[in-house]
C-alpha positions in Angstrom: -16.0 99.7 -37.7 -18.5 97.0 -38.7 -15.7 94.5 -39.2 -14.1 95.1 -35.8 -17.4 95.0 -33.9 -18.3 91.7 -35.6 -14.9 90.2 -34.9 -14.6 91.5 -31.3 -18.2 90.6 -30.1 -17.7 86.8 -30.5 -16.9 86.2 -26.8 -20.3 87.6 -25.9 -22.0 85.1 -28.3 -19.9 82.3 -26.6 -21.1 83.5 -23.2 -24.7 83.2 -24.4 -24.1 79.8 -25.9 -22.5 78.5 -22.7 -25.2 79.9 -20.4 -28.1 78.7 -22.6 -26.5 75.3 -23.0 -26.3 75.0 -19.2 -29.9 76.0 -18.9 -30.8 73.6 -21.8 -32.4 76.4 -23.8 -31.8 74.8 -27.2 -33.5 77.4 -29.4 -31.4 80.2 -27.8 -28.3 78.1 -28.3 -29.0 77.7 -32.0 -29.8 81.4 -32.3 -26.5 82.5 -30.8 -24.6 79.8 -32.8 -26.1 81.5 -35.9 -25.0 84.9 -34.7 -21.5 83.6 -34.0 -21.4 82.2 -37.5 -22.6 85.5 -39.0 -20.0 87.5 -37.0 -17.3 85.2 -38.2 -18.2 84.9 -41.9 -19.7 88.4 -42.1 -16.7 90.0 -40.4 -14.4 88.4 -43.0 -16.5 89.5 -46.0 -16.9 93.1 -44.7 -13.2 93.2 -43.9 -12.4 92.2 -47.5 -14.8 94.9 -48.8 -13.2 97.5 -46.5 -9.7 96.7 -47.7 -11.0 96.9 -51.3 -12.4 100.4 -50.8 -9.2 101.4 -49.1 -7.1 100.1 -52.0 -9.2 102.1 -54.5 -8.1 105.3 -52.7 -4.6 104.3 -51.8 -3.5 103.0 -55.2 -4.4 106.1 -57.1 -3.0 108.3 -54.3 0.3 106.4 -54.3 0.5 106.8 -58.1 -0.1 110.5 -58.0 2.5 111.0 -55.3 5.2 109.0 -57.1 4.6 110.8 -60.4 4.7 114.2 -58.7 8.0 113.5 -56.9 9.5 112.0 -60.1 8.4 115.1 -62.0 10.0 117.3 -59.3 13.3 115.4 -59.6 13.3 115.9 -63.4 12.6 119.6 -63.0 15.4 120.2 -60.5 18.4 122.1 -61.6 21.6 120.6 -63.1 23.4 121.4 -59.9 21.0 119.1 -57.9 21.6 116.2 -60.3 25.4 116.7 -60.2 25.4 116.4 -56.4 22.8 113.7 -55.9 23.5 110.1 -55.0 21.4 107.9 -57.4 21.5 105.0 -54.9 20.3 107.1 -52.0 17.6 108.6 -54.2 16.4 105.2 -55.3 16.3 104.1 -51.7 14.2 107.2 -50.8 11.7 106.3 -53.6 11.5 102.7 -52.6 11.0 103.4 -48.9 8.7 106.3 -49.6 6.4 104.2 -51.8 6.2 101.5 -49.2 5.6 104.0 -46.4 2.5 105.5 -48.3 0.8 102.1 -48.2 1.9 101.2 -44.7 0.8 104.6 -43.2 -2.6 104.4 -45.0 -3.3 100.9 -43.8 -2.1 101.6 -40.2 -4.3 104.7 -39.9 -7.4 103.6 -41.7 -7.4 99.9 -40.8 -5.2 98.6 -38.1 -5.0 101.4 -35.6 -8.7 102.0 -35.9 -9.2 98.2 -35.3 -7.3 98.4 -32.0 -9.3 101.4 -30.7 -12.7 99.9 -31.7 -11.8 96.5 -30.1 -10.9 98.3 -26.9 -14.2 100.2 -26.8 -16.2 97.0 -27.5 -14.3 95.0 -24.8 -14.7 97.8 -22.2 -18.4 98.0 -23.0 -19.0 94.4 -22.0 -16.5 94.4 -19.1 -18.3 97.4 -17.5 -21.6 95.4 -17.8 -20.2 92.5 -15.7 -17.5 94.1 -13.6 -16.3 97.7 -13.5 -13.1 96.8 -11.6 -12.0 94.6 -14.5 -12.8 97.4 -17.0 -10.7 99.9 -15.0 -7.9 97.4 -14.7 -7.9 97.1 -18.5 -7.9 100.9 -18.9 -5.0 101.1 -16.5 -3.1 98.3 -18.3 -3.8 100.1 -21.6 -2.4 103.4 -20.3 0.7 101.7 -18.9 1.4 99.9 -22.2 0.8 103.1 -24.2 3.5 104.9 -22.1 5.8 101.9 -22.7 5.0 101.9 -26.4 6.0 105.6 -26.9 9.2 105.1 -24.9 10.1 102.0 -27.0 9.2 103.7 -30.3 11.7 106.5 -29.6 14.4 103.8 -29.2 13.2 101.9 -32.2 13.0 104.9 -34.5 16.5 106.1 -33.5 18.0 102.8 -34.5 15.8 102.8 -37.7 17.2 106.1 -38.9 20.7 104.9 -38.3 20.0 101.7 -40.2 18.4 103.7 -43.1 21.5 105.8 -43.5 23.7 102.7 -43.5 21.3 101.1 -46.1 21.6 104.2 -48.3 25.4 103.9 -48.1 25.2 100.2 -49.1 22.8 101.1 -52.0 25.1 103.9 -53.1 28.1 101.5 -53.3 26.1 98.9 -55.2 24.7 101.4 -57.7 28.1 103.1 -58.2 29.7 99.7 -59.0 26.9 98.7 -61.4 27.0 102.0 -63.2 30.8 101.9 -63.5 31.2 98.2 -64.1 33.4 98.7 -67.1 35.9 100.5 -65.0 35.7 97.7 -62.5 36.4 95.2 -65.2 39.2 97.3 -66.8 41.1 97.3 -63.5 40.1 93.8 -62.4 38.8 95.4 -59.3 36.0 92.9 -58.5 37.6 91.9 -55.2 38.2 95.6 -54.3 34.6 96.4 -54.8 33.5 93.4 -52.8 35.8 94.4 -50.0 34.4 98.0 -50.2 30.9 96.6 -49.8 32.0 94.2 -47.0 33.6 97.1 -45.1 30.4 99.0 -45.3 28.4 95.9 -44.1 30.4 96.0 -40.8 28.6 99.3 -39.9 25.3 97.9 -41.4 25.5 94.8 -39.3 26.0 96.8 -36.0 23.1 99.1 -36.9 20.9 96.1 -37.9 21.6 94.4 -34.5 20.7 97.6 -32.7 17.4 97.8 -34.7 16.6 94.2 -34.2 17.3 94.3 -30.4 14.8 97.2 -30.0 12.1 94.6 -31.0 13.4 92.2 -28.4 13.1 94.9 -25.8 9.6 95.5 -27.0 8.7 91.8 -26.6 10.0 91.8 -23.1 8.4 95.0 -21.9 5.0 94.7 -23.6 4.8 91.0 -23.2 5.5 91.2 -19.5 3.3 94.1 -18.6 0.4 92.7 -20.8 0.8 89.2 -19.4 0.7 90.4 -15.8 -2.2 92.7 -16.4 -4.3 90.1 -18.1 -3.4 87.5 -15.4 -4.7 90.0 -12.8 -8.0 90.6 -14.7 -8.5 86.8 -15.0 -7.8 86.4 -11.3 -10.6 88.9 -10.6 -12.9 87.0 -12.9 -12.2 83.6 -11.2 -12.6 85.2 -7.8 -16.0 86.6 -8.8 -17.2 83.3 -10.2 -20.3 82.0 -8.4 -21.1 85.4 -6.9 -23.6 86.5 -9.6 -20.9 85.7 -12.2 -21.9 82.8 -14.4 -19.7 80.4 -16.3 -20.7 82.2 -19.5 -19.4 85.4 -18.0 -16.1 83.8 -17.2 -15.8 82.5 -20.7 -16.7 85.9 -22.1 -14.1 87.7 -20.0 -11.5 85.1 -20.8 -12.2 85.5 -24.5 -12.1 89.3 -24.5 -9.0 89.5 -22.4 -6.9 86.8 -24.1 -8.0 88.2 -27.5 -7.0 91.7 -26.5 -3.5 90.5 -25.3 -2.2 90.5 -28.9 -3.9 93.9 -29.6 -1.2 95.5 -27.4 1.5 94.2 -29.7 -0.6 95.3 -32.7 -1.0 98.8 -31.2 2.8 99.0 -30.8 3.5 98.0 -34.4 0.8 100.3 -35.8 2.1 103.4 -33.9 5.6 102.4 -34.6 4.9 101.9 -38.3 3.2 105.3 -38.5 6.2 107.0 -36.8 8.8 105.0 -38.8 7.1 105.6 -42.1 6.6 109.2 -41.4 10.4 109.4 -41.1 10.7 107.8 -44.5 8.0 110.0 -45.9 9.7 113.1 -44.5 12.8 112.2 -46.6 10.6 111.2 -49.6 8.5 114.4 -49.6 11.6 116.3 -48.7 12.5 116.0 -52.3 9.7 118.5 -53.0 11.3 121.0 -50.7 14.3 121.4 -53.1 14.1 124.8 -54.7 14.5 125.2 -58.5 17.1 127.9 -58.7 17.0 128.4 -62.5 13.3 129.4 -62.8 11.1 129.9 -65.8 9.9 133.5 -66.2 6.4 134.4 -64.9 5.4 135.7 -68.3 7.5 133.8 -70.9 8.0 134.9 -74.5 8.5 133.0 -77.7 10.4 134.0 -80.8 8.2 134.2 -83.8 10.9 133.3 -86.4 14.0 132.2 -84.6 17.2 132.4 -86.7 19.9 131.5 -84.1 21.9 134.6 -83.3 23.7 134.7 -79.9 25.0 137.6 -78.0 27.1 137.4 -74.7 27.2 140.7 -72.9 29.7 141.0 -70.0 28.9 137.5 -68.9 30.5 136.3 -65.7 29.8 133.1 -63.7 30.9 131.4 -60.4 29.5 128.1 -59.4 27.1 128.1 -56.4 29.0 128.2 -53.1 32.2 129.4 -54.7 33.6 132.9 -55.0 36.0 132.0 -57.8 34.8 133.1 -61.2 34.9 130.4 -63.9 34.0 133.0 -66.6 34.5 136.7 -66.4 33.5 139.6 -68.8 32.6 137.4 -71.8 31.5 139.6 -74.7 30.8 137.8 -78.0 28.6 138.1 -81.0 27.6 134.9 -83.0 25.7 135.5 -86.2 23.0 133.2 -87.5 24.6 130.5 -89.6 28.1 131.0 -88.2 30.3 128.0 -87.3 32.0 129.0 -84.1 34.6 127.0 -82.2 35.6 127.4 -78.6 39.2 126.3 -77.7 41.4 126.5 -74.7 43.2 124.5 -72.0 41.2 122.2 -69.8 39.2 124.2 -67.3 39.3 127.4 -69.4 35.4 127.6 -69.2 34.4 126.2 -72.6 31.8 123.7 -71.3 30.6 126.1 -68.6 29.7 128.6 -71.3 27.5 126.0 -73.0 25.8 125.2 -69.6 24.9 128.9 -69.3 23.6 129.0 -72.8 21.3 126.0 -72.1 20.4 127.6 -68.7 21.7 124.7 -66.6 22.9 127.7 -64.6 22.1 131.4 -64.9 25.0 133.8 -65.3 26.2 135.5 -62.1 26.4 138.8 -64.1 25.7 139.9 -67.6 23.2 138.8 -70.2 23.0 136.1 -72.9 20.6 136.9 -75.7 19.0 134.6 -78.3 17.9 136.6 -81.4 18.2 139.7 -79.2 16.0 138.4 -76.4 17.4 137.6 -72.9 17.3 133.8 -72.6 15.9 134.2 -69.1 12.7 135.5 -70.7 12.3 132.1 -72.4 11.1 128.9 -70.7 13.9 126.4 -70.3 12.1 123.8 -72.3 11.4 126.2 -75.2 15.0 127.5 -75.1 16.4 124.0 -75.3 14.0 123.1 -78.0 15.8 125.6 -80.2 19.1 123.9 -79.7 20.5 120.4 -79.9 23.6 119.0 -78.1 25.9 116.2 -79.1 28.0 115.5 -76.0 31.5 114.0 -76.1 30.3 110.9 -74.2 26.6 110.4 -75.2 24.6 108.2 -73.0 21.7 106.0 -74.4 18.6 104.7 -72.8 18.3 101.0 -72.3 15.9 100.7 -75.3 15.9 100.3 -79.0 17.9 102.2 -81.6 14.7 103.8 -82.9 13.6 104.9 -79.4 17.0 106.6 -78.8 17.3 108.2 -82.2 13.8 109.6 -82.1 13.9 110.6 -78.5 14.0 114.3 -79.1 11.2 114.2 -81.7 9.0 111.2 -81.2 6.4 112.4 -83.8 9.0 112.6 -86.6 8.1 110.9 -89.9 9.8 107.7 -90.8 11.6 109.3 -93.9 13.0 112.0 -91.6 14.2 109.5 -89.1 16.1 107.6 -91.8 17.5 110.8 -93.3 18.9 111.8 -90.0 20.5 108.4 -89.7 21.9 108.7 -93.2 23.3 112.2 -92.6 25.0 110.9 -89.5 26.5 108.0 -91.4 24.9 105.3 -89.3 22.0 104.2 -91.5 23.9 101.3 -93.1 25.0 100.1 -89.7 21.4 100.0 -88.4 20.0 98.4 -91.5 22.7 95.7 -91.3 21.7 94.6 -87.8 19.6 91.4 -87.4 16.8 93.3 -85.6 17.6 96.6 -87.4 15.8 99.5 -85.7 14.4 97.3 -82.9 17.9 96.4 -81.7 18.4 97.1 -78.0 21.4 99.2 -77.2 21.8 98.1 -73.6 22.1 100.1 -70.5 23.8 103.5 -71.2 24.3 102.2 -74.8 26.9 99.6 -73.8 26.2 97.3 -76.8 27.4 100.1 -79.2 30.9 101.2 -79.8 32.0 104.7 -78.9 31.8 105.8 -82.5 28.4 104.2 -83.1 27.0 106.0 -80.0 28.3 109.3 -81.2 26.9 108.9 -84.6 23.6 107.9 -83.1 23.7 111.0 -80.9 24.4 113.2 -83.9 21.4 111.7 -85.8 19.3 112.3 -82.7 20.4 116.0 -82.7 19.9 116.4 -86.5 16.3 115.0 -86.3 15.2 117.8 -84.0 16.2 120.3 -86.7 17.4 122.9 -84.2 18.5 126.5 -84.9 21.7 126.0 -83.0 23.8 122.8 -83.0 26.3 122.3 -80.2 29.0 119.7 -80.6 31.3 118.8 -77.7 34.0 117.3 -79.9 31.4 115.0 -81.5 33.9 113.2 -83.7 36.5 112.4 -81.0 35.7 108.7 -80.9 35.5 108.1 -84.7 38.0 106.6 -87.0 39.4 108.8 -89.8 37.0 107.6 -92.5 33.9 108.0 -90.3 35.2 111.4 -89.1 35.5 112.5 -92.7 31.9 111.4 -93.5 30.6 113.0 -90.3 32.4 116.2 -91.1 30.6 116.2 -94.5 27.3 115.6 -92.8 27.9 118.4 -90.3 28.9 120.8 -93.0 25.6 120.0 -94.7 23.7 120.2 -91.4 25.3 123.6 -90.7 23.4 125.2 -93.5 20.8 127.7 -92.3 21.7 127.1 -88.6 24.3 128.2 -86.1 27.0 125.6 -85.1 29.0 125.8 -81.9 31.9 123.4 -81.4 33.8 122.8 -78.2 37.1 121.7 -79.8 39.7 119.3 -78.4 41.0 118.1 -81.8 41.9 121.2 -83.7 41.8 119.4 -87.0 38.0 119.6 -86.8 37.8 123.4 -86.6 40.2 124.7 -89.2 37.3 125.8 -91.4 35.3 127.5 -88.6 34.1 131.0 -89.3 35.3 132.1 -85.9 37.5 130.5 -83.3 37.2 131.8 -79.7 40.2 131.2 -77.6 39.4 131.0 -73.9 42.0 131.3 -71.1 41.3 131.3 -67.4 37.6 132.1 -68.0 38.2 135.1 -70.3 38.4 135.5 -74.1 42.1 135.6 -75.0 41.6 135.9 -78.8 39.1 135.6 -81.6 39.8 134.9 -85.3 40.1 132.3 -88.0 42.6 129.5 -87.9 45.3 131.2 -90.1 44.8 134.5 -88.4 45.4 133.0 -85.0 48.4 131.0 -86.2 49.9 134.2 -87.6 49.3 136.1 -84.3 51.0 133.4 -82.2 50.0 133.2 -78.6 47.9 130.5 -76.9 46.2 129.2 -80.0 49.4 128.7 -81.9 51.0 127.0 -78.9 48.1 124.6 -78.5 48.0 123.9 -82.2 51.7 123.2 -82.4 51.6 121.0 -79.3 48.7 118.9 -80.8 50.0 118.7 -84.4 53.7 118.2 -83.6 53.5 116.7 -80.2 56.1 119.2 -78.8 56.9 122.9 -78.5 59.7 124.9 -79.9 61.8 127.1 -77.7 59.9 130.2 -78.8 56.6 128.5 -78.3 57.6 127.5 -74.8 58.3 131.1 -74.0 54.9 132.0 -75.4 53.3 129.5 -73.0 55.3 130.9 -70.1 
């Protein structure tokens, strides 16, 4: 308020300077020159201090908001992350962060500035000529109506442009994430054409958005120009009739200075409305409901040993009536090595997702050491288990960061032992930068086998009660696979091991093999027992080991 008053009052000082100059009152001229200087320099200093105080509030607030929304995204269910568009989400973050700053400045600085400037201008106009003051009020109301009409048009085109921007961002992000596939198929031109095609829509939306500003220039500029011209006409007509030259200078200064305030008012209201649209999408992330919730009163297991029980478990993905799993009943004892096999889509991976509580079972109960896993917090439950996925993804950071990600406070000897058990220590120690070696985005600088061994070491370091391997040796050569199998056999001591098997050679020594078919358990047994029984397991084993089926086995499949 102090800043705007000091900035806006300057035409009044000019009036006094002119009038006192004409009357040759030198002391008064110097006095008002001093006040003019104080309002100019002082206004600038107070303005800087005002922005500084605003930044102190805005910066900490923006940080809190960004951290809260990021935390919400991390907490949301597996289903949310499967369906989300990373490019669109990044755009929402980027625009939302910018909107926080813009709305804060527009409300607490710029919009306030326009309103105070209007009040100061009207105060002095009423002193010299009420008709001029009423004319300015009328002009302000007319422009305000125009502004709200123009903002509706501007915001509509802005929303359409934002959607097109999100589509562009999605294509770019998708291409960058999958650049290996682009390179494999020499599809650079295809991706460029895909982006170019999307830019056709973006270009049209951008023109619509840009032209809304041109419409604003014409409407606000014309109405403001005509209104100010009328007020200046009233001032000139009044000159000489108790209206001094200084008054004319003051009115001219106030009015011409306020001309640009109409444009400022439009942009401030527009920025608030536009950014509220961006903030609505940004804060809308917080409206997403966590479906798989932690219990109100969670429990912990005093001495976990890693037994698992599936009781009549059934599951259908949200929005679908088709059951992926149905009536799963299974006991896994502590220390057992259990493999799940079956055709693609039989429900093997879904069963693991339920165990990790990425989803909750539609029916039935899964128990960990006799306790329903829904009574455990998700973070605690997952801390009891470690997963080595078929295609491990690494952070764009050092080998040490990735290996120790699940247990940052692990001692250095334990970190090295985990690497040795996973048969990757010699490889790491042989690198020029050793443990500080950057693995690249998604671990691109490592081979498939190296990433998998690093993922195994990461899992072993957490010392879980249950180890889950989604065919963790599928990308390894025979020698590395043999060494990894030895490490896994050692790691399996005193803990439960679950293997989702695609290569049957890795599960011949499993204590229990669970054969899944169409979401149900078709058979359970050891390798030789299942071979002797025939059925699906023998058919799949024969197909993989021999590469073909005999006539009898074809009949079994049928």
